[in-house]
VOGULUM-826906 format. One record per residue (C-alpha): residue number from 1; residue in one letter; y, z, x. Coordinates in pm, 1 decimal, decimal comma. Last residue first. Layout:
# VOGULUM-826906
<node k="NUM" r="A" v="Y" w="Z" u="X"/>
...
# end
This chain:
# VOGULUM-826906
<node k="104" r="D" v="1023,9" w="1732,0" u="-466,5"/>
<node k="103" r="N" v="1097,2" w="1844,8" u="-109,6"/>
<node k="102" r="T" v="986,0" w="1516,9" u="44,4"/>
<node k="101" r="V" v="741,0" w="1426,2" u="318,7"/>
<node k="100" r="L" v="761,9" w="1055,1" u="394,9"/>
<node k="99" r="D" v="449,5" w="875,1" u="509,7"/>
<node k="98" r="V" v="528,1" w="533,4" u="657,5"/>
<node k="97" r="V" v="262,7" w="262,5" u="686,3"/>
<node k="96" r="M" v="319,3" w="-83,9" u="833,9"/>
<node k="95" r="I" v="72,5" w="-364,7" u="770,6"/>
<node k="94" r="G" v="51,0" w="-696,3" u="954,3"/>
<node k="93" r="D" v="-113,2" w="-523,8" u="1251,8"/>
<node k="92" r="A" v="-409,5" w="-452,6" u="1022,8"/>
<node k="91" r="G" v="-483,7" w="-824,3" u="1005,0"/>
<node k="90" r="D" v="-257,7" w="-1037,4" u="1226,7"/>
<node k="89" r="E" v="-67,5" w="-1171,8" u="925,3"/>
<node k="88" r="C" v="-205,7" w="-999,6" u="618,7"/>
<node k="87" r="L" v="-466,8" w="-1111,2" u="364,5"/>
<node k="86" r="D" v="-765,9" w="-979,6" u="561,0"/>
<node k="85" r="C" v="-586,2" w="-646,9" u="602,5"/>
<node k="84" r="L" v="-561,0" w="-607,6" u="223,7"/>
<node k="83" r="R" v="-932,6" w="-678,3" u="183,1"/>
<node k="82" r="A" v="-1010,9" w="-413,5" u="445,7"/>
<node k="81" r="G" v="-780,9" w="-169,8" u="267,2"/>
<node k="80" r="L" v="-965,0" w="-234,0" u="-60,0"/>
<node k="79" r="A" v="-1294,9" w="-143,7" u="105,6"/>
<node k="78" r="K" v="-1150,6" w="162,7" u="281,8"/>
<node k="77" r="H" v="-980,2" w="282,3" u="-35,9"/>
<node k="76" r="T" v="-1307,4" w="248,3" u="-227,0"/>
<node k="75" r="P" v="-1490,5" w="442,7" u="45,0"/>
<node k="74" r="H" v="-1249,0" w="739,3" u="11,4"/>
<node k="73" r="D" v="-1121,6" w="880,6" u="340,4"/>
<node k="72" r="A" v="-757,9" w="775,5" u="290,7"/>
<node k="71" r="Y" v="-749,0" w="890,4" u="-72,9"/>
<node k="70" r="H" v="-891,9" w="1234,0" u="12,0"/>
<node k="69" r="A" v="-647,0" w="1264,5" u="302,0"/>
<node k="68" r="L" v="-353,1" w="1176,7" u="75,8"/>
<node k="67" r="A" v="-460,5" w="1440,7" u="-177,4"/>
<node k="66" r="E" v="-496,7" w="1697,0" u="102,9"/>
<node k="65" r="R" v="-148,9" w="1617,0" u="234,7"/>
<node k="64" r="D" v="16,2" w="1706,1" u="-95,8"/>
<node k="63" r="S" v="111,5" w="1593,6" u="-447,1"/>
<node k="62" r="F" v="78,8" w="1229,1" u="-355,0"/>
<node k="61" r="R" v="322,0" w="953,2" u="-456,0"/>
<node k="60" r="I" v="189,0" w="608,4" u="-369,8"/>
<node k="59" r="V" v="436,3" w="341,5" u="-262,4"/>
<node k="58" r="F" v="358,8" w="-28,0" u="-242,5"/>
<node k="57" r="G" v="464,7" w="-331,9" u="-48,9"/>
<node k="56" r="D" v="525,0" w="-702,1" u="-43,5"/>
<node k="55" r="S" v="654,9" w="-981,4" u="181,8"/>
<node k="54" r="V" v="760,5" w="-771,4" u="478,8"/>
<node k="53" r="R" v="848,2" w="-999,2" u="770,4"/>
<node k="52" r="P" v="1210,4" w="-1035,9" u="656,2"/>
<node k="51" r="S" v="1276,6" w="-661,2" u="658,5"/>
<node k="50" r="K" v="1642,6" w="-598,6" u="737,8"/>
<node k="49" r="G" v="1811,1" w="-873,1" u="533,9"/>
<node k="48" r="E" v="1995,8" w="-620,6" u="316,1"/>
<node k="47" r="Y" v="1857,7" w="-748,8" u="-15,7"/>
<node k="46" r="D" v="1505,7" w="-771,4" u="124,7"/>
<node k="45" r="A" v="1357,1" w="-854,6" u="-221,0"/>
<node k="44" r="N" v="1016,4" w="-729,0" u="-109,4"/>
<node k="43" r="P" v="750,3" w="-807,1" u="-369,5"/>
<node k="42" r="G" v="598,0" w="-533,5" u="-581,3"/>
<node k="41" r="H" v="410,9" w="-207,8" u="-596,5"/>
<node k="40" r="D" v="442,9" w="134,0" u="-759,7"/>
<node k="39" r="F" v="183,9" w="412,2" u="-770,1"/>
<node k="38" r="G" v="228,8" w="757,3" u="-918,1"/>
<node k="37" r="L" v="143,7" w="1127,4" u="-903,6"/>
<node k="36" r="V" v="-186,3" w="1105,0" u="-717,2"/>
<node k="35" r="G" v="-315,7" w="1458,9" u="-663,8"/>
<node k="34" r="D" v="-652,6" w="1407,0" u="-828,8"/>
<node k="33" r="L" v="-779,9" w="1052,2" u="-795,5"/>
<node k="32" r="T" v="-845,5" w="795,0" u="-1069,5"/>
<node k="31" r="H" v="-483,7" w="671,1" u="-1058,2"/>
<node k="30" r="S" v="-537,5" w="556,4" u="-700,7"/>
<node k="29" r="F" v="-811,7" w="315,5" u="-806,2"/>
<node k="28" r="Q" v="-599,1" w="133,9" u="-1063,1"/>
<node k="27" r="A" v="-307,3" w="101,0" u="-819,8"/>
<node k="26" r="L" v="-532,8" w="-16,4" u="-536,3"/>
<node k="25" r="E" v="-686,8" w="-268,6" u="-776,2"/>
<node k="24" r="S" v="-340,3" w="-397,3" u="-866,7"/>
<node k="23" r="L" v="-250,1" w="-435,0" u="-499,1"/>
<node k="22" r="V" v="-578,3" w="-617,2" u="-432,2"/>
<node k="21" r="A" v="-523,1" w="-849,9" u="-727,8"/>
<node k="20" r="H" v="-162,3" w="-933,2" u="-636,9"/>
<node k="19" r="C" v="-265,8" w="-1047,3" u="-290,5"/>
<node k="18" r="A" v="-563,1" w="-1243,4" u="-430,3"/>
<node k="17" r="A" v="-334,5" w="-1416,3" u="-682,4"/>
<node k="16" r="R" v="-90,3" w="-1497,1" u="-403,4"/>
<node k="15" r="D" v="-362,7" w="-1673,8" u="-203,3"/>
<node k="14" r="A" v="-286,4" w="-1612,1" u="161,7"/>
<node k="13" r="D" v="-156,9" w="-1922,9" u="342,6"/>
<node k="12" r="P" v="178,2" w="-1766,7" u="433,4"/>
<node k="11" r="R" v="-6,6" w="-1457,6" u="558,8"/>
<node k="10" r="F" v="98,8" w="-1138,0" u="382,5"/>
<node k="9" r="D" v="324,3" w="-911,1" u="587,1"/>
<node k="8" r="C" v="259,9" w="-586,1" u="402,6"/>
<node k="7" r="F" v="459,3" w="-262,1" u="378,0"/>
<node k="6" r="V" v="287,1" w="62,5" u="279,4"/>
<node k="5" r="C" v="482,6" w="373,3" u="180,3"/>
<node k="4" r="H" v="287,1" w="695,8" u="122,4"/>
<node k="3" r="L" v="549,2" w="921,2" u="-35,9"/>
<node k="2" r="I" v="426,7" w="1275,6" u="15,4"/>
<node k="1" r="M" v="520,8" w="1561,4" u="-213,2"/>
# end
């Protein structure tokens, strides 16, 4: 399984409703694809004080690398990703992606 973890640094002036909308649309879209096992998103509580620049994030659970590749190449993902970048500080540089390969 692959945990596709995406951490966003939304601009302070970004409309919160627009931020929530794009995350919700990513969740809805991801559930239409084969190999997607789950999608969770929410604000960063930063309980340990180690990620102050991350305002929000999401995790998509993929069954395998092929499912992630299909998602990444999909035109809907690219359009939603562009909207997400527009809402982040410094565009795409305001997004960090970590793909964790698990044994589950």
